[in-house]
Structure formats: structure tokens, C-alpha cells
C-alpha positions as CSV (number, residue, x, y, z in Angstrom):
1,A,149.0,-41.9,208.3
2,K,148.7,-41.9,204.7
3,P,150.2,-45.1,203.3
4,V,147.8,-46.8,206.4
5,A,145.0,-44.7,204.8
6,G,145.9,-46.0,201.2
7,V,145.9,-49.3,202.8
8,L,142.4,-49.4,204.1
9,D,140.6,-47.7,201.4
10,F,142.4,-50.4,199.0
11,T,140.8,-53.6,201.6
12,A,137.8,-51.5,201.9
13,K,137.0,-51.4,198.0
14,A,137.9,-54.5,197.6
15,T,135.7,-56.1,200.0
16,Q,133.0,-54.1,198.3
17,G,133.6,-55.3,194.6
18,V,133.5,-59.6,196.1
19,M,130.3,-58.5,198.1
20,S,128.7,-56.8,194.8
21,H,130.1,-60.0,192.7
22,T,129.2,-62.4,195.2
23,R,125.5,-60.5,195.2
24,D,124.7,-59.8,191.6
25,G,126.4,-63.2,190.1
26,A,123.1,-65.1,190.4
27,N,121.6,-62.2,187.5
28,R,124.6,-62.2,185.5
29,S,124.2,-63.9,181.8
30,R,126.6,-65.0,179.1
31,V,127.2,-61.9,176.6
32,R,128.0,-64.5,173.8
33,C,128.5,-68.4,173.5
34,P,131.4,-70.3,174.6
35,R,134.4,-70.3,172.2
36,V,135.0,-73.5,170.4
37,V,138.1,-75.4,171.1
38,I,139.3,-77.7,167.9
39,D,142.1,-80.0,168.3
40,N,143.5,-78.1,171.7
41,L,144.1,-74.8,169.7
42,V,142.5,-71.4,170.1
43,S,141.5,-70.1,167.1
44,P,139.8,-66.2,166.4
45,Y,136.6,-66.3,167.5
46,N,133.7,-67.4,165.4
47,E,130.0,-66.4,166.3
48,A,128.1,-69.1,164.5
49,L,130.5,-72.0,165.0
50,A,130.2,-71.4,169.0
51,K,125.6,-70.5,168.6
52,A,125.6,-74.3,166.3
53,N,127.6,-75.8,169.1
54,E,126.0,-74.1,172.1
55,T,122.7,-74.8,170.1
56,L,123.4,-78.5,169.5
57,R,124.8,-78.7,173.4
58,K,121.6,-78.1,174.5
59,S,119.0,-78.8,172.2
60,N,119.6,-82.6,171.5
61,Q,120.6,-84.8,174.2
62,L,122.4,-86.8,171.7
63,F,125.3,-84.5,170.5
64,A,125.6,-83.2,174.1
65,D,129.0,-84.8,174.9
66,E,130.5,-85.1,171.4
67,R,133.2,-82.1,171.1
68,I,133.2,-80.6,167.6
69,Q,137.0,-81.2,165.6
70,Q,136.2,-79.7,162.6
71,Y,133.6,-77.9,160.4
72,V,132.7,-76.2,157.2
73,E,130.2,-73.2,156.2
74,A,127.6,-73.6,153.6
75,S,126.8,-70.6,152.2
76,R,123.9,-71.2,149.8
77,A,122.1,-73.2,152.7
78,H,122.5,-70.9,155.6
79,G,124.1,-74.0,157.6
80,M,127.5,-75.9,158.4
81,Y,128.9,-79.1,158.4
82,L,130.0,-80.1,162.2
83,V,132.8,-83.0,162.2
84,T,132.1,-84.3,165.9
85,D,134.5,-86.9,167.5
86,A,131.6,-89.4,166.5
87,R,129.9,-88.1,163.6
88,V,129.4,-85.5,160.9
89,L,126.4,-83.4,161.0
90,A,124.8,-81.2,158.5
91,V,123.1,-78.4,160.5
92,Q,120.5,-75.9,159.1
93,G,119.9,-72.1,160.6
94,Q,119.5,-68.5,160.3
95,P,122.4,-66.2,160.6
96,P,123.6,-64.3,162.2
97,S,122.1,-65.6,164.9
98,F,121.8,-69.4,164.7
99,S,119.5,-69.3,167.5
100,T,117.0,-72.2,166.1
101,L,119.7,-74.8,164.6
102,A,118.1,-78.5,163.0
103,V,120.1,-81.2,162.3
104,V,119.4,-82.0,158.7
105,W,121.2,-84.8,158.3
106,A,123.7,-87.4,160.5
107,L,126.6,-89.6,159.9
108,G,128.4,-91.9,162.6
109,L,131.9,-91.9,161.2
110,P,132.3,-95.6,161.0
111,Q,130.0,-95.0,157.6
112,V,132.1,-92.2,156.4
113,E,134.3,-94.4,153.8
114,S,135.8,-91.6,152.3
115,V,135.4,-87.7,151.2
116,R,135.6,-85.7,148.2
117,Q,135.9,-82.0,147.8
118,V,133.8,-80.5,145.0
């Protein structure tokens, strides 16, 4: 009798959990922006890069389909340089949230001849 009661209790709790999740699922929102995967490698979560990627994806249809390949933070200007699969972008925002992000300039990859580290 006890094993059957355990199975019934498990089934009831599992059903209750599924019903609760489907009922409340529409009201849930993300806690943080999705992680950015560069070169198919999962790296530690970077909040600034994730927010920059999400803001670019949502705010500007021109860059919505591009994937970030690399980035460099520019601490003096509160911004970063993003290399997507199509262009190089200089973006500026206010850390730590980067909720508002402005594209300072964008240059298509065919226009880039060389890069020099300063």
C-alpha cells in the first residue's frame, strides 16, 4: 500500500507542477539577457556583452540578424567595440545596465583593411 501511495503522491505533485508552470508561464520574464556564444564556445557570462547584444538585437533592425563574433570593452568611453559577422561597431552606453545603447559608428567588414593595436 505504501509504494502505491508514493507513486500516486509523486504523480499528483508532478501534475500540479506542470499545471502551475503552464498557467504562470506567460507572466514570467527573463532575469538576465541570454549569454552570447562566440566561435561556438561557451564562456563565462558577461553581463555587459549580453545586454549590448540584446539591445542591438531589439533596438535596431539593421543589426538584428547579425551575430557577435568578438568584442573589446572601451572603459574610458563607457562603450565597447563589437565585431559581428558583417561589420565592426562602436557602441556606447551607461554601465552597468547598458539599457540604452547608441551606435557611434559602424563599418562593414569589406571596408576594413587592417587592424592595429594601440
